[in-house]
N, C-alpha and C positions, 0 to 999 in steps of 0.2 A: 242064698247065692243065686244070681240070675244065670240063665243059660246064655250061650252066644247070641248076639243080637239077631232077632228074627222078626219078620213081618207076620202080623196075625191075620189081617183081612185086606180084601181089595180097598191176597190175604195178608194177614200180616201181624196179628197180635199173638203173643205167646205168654202163657201163664206158667210159672215155674214154682215148684215146691222143692226146696233143697234140704237134703238130710246129710248130716255128717255121721259116718260110721267108722269106728276104729276097728281094724281087723288085725289080729295078731297071727302072724304066720307060724308054721311049725318050728322055725328057727328062733322064735321069740322076739323078733323085731316087729314093731307096729307100723303098719301102713295106714295112711289116712285115705278112706274111701269116701266118695261123694256120690250121692244118688239124686238125680234130677228128674222130677215128674214134670212133663210138659203137655200143653194143649195148644195147638196152632189153629187159628181162625182165619177165614178168608178162602181164597181159591187154592185149596191144598189137595183136593181129591181129583184124580184124573190127570195129574201133572207129574207123576212119578216121584212125589215128595217122599213117600214111605221107602221106596227103593233107594233113593238118594241118601236118606237118613241111615238106612241099614248099611249101605256101602261105606259111608264116612265113619260110622261107629266101628265097623269091623276093621277099617284101616288103623284106627286108634287103639284097637284091642279092647273096646268097651263092650259091656254086656247090656241087655235090655230088650225092649220090644216097642212097637208102635202099631196103631190100628186106626182105621177109619171109624167114625162114630155116625150114628143115625142123624146127628145134628149138622153134619157136613164139616166137622173138624177132624183133626188127627190128634190122638192122645198117645202118650208113651212114657217110658222110663228109660233113662240112660244111667248106668252105674259103672264106676271104675275108680282108679286112683285119682285123687283130687288134682294131681298134676296134669292129668289128661282130660279131665272133665272141667273145662273152664267155661262156665255157662255164658259168659259174655261173648267169647269167640264163637260158641255154638250158635247163639242168637244172631250174631252178625252174619255168619255164614248162611244160616237158614233164611234170614231176611234177603240177603243178596241173591241166593238161588231162586227163591220164590218170586222176587221182583223180576228177574230175568225171564222166568217161565211165564209169568203173567203177561209180559209184553210180547210174547211170541204169537 
């Protein structure tokens, strides 16, 4: 289980690895969890990308982390109920926000 979404350290291509995990609650019902590993390339460091990602993930009640890499990318993991982790919407929002920040 991942802790609440946190930043670990101080463009536009994203690589995703998606894992389906079945989680049985104490009540016996099964919730479908989705885990998304991502890496974002381009101008993502120094534009508050990680802070924005943390804020959006926390709004959705998702768990995970993200960090800058020495290669100038941002890597991370987002995990939560599949209904909240819609990788297409996440990608669209990430792209839209990065595009806006890159034009500033």
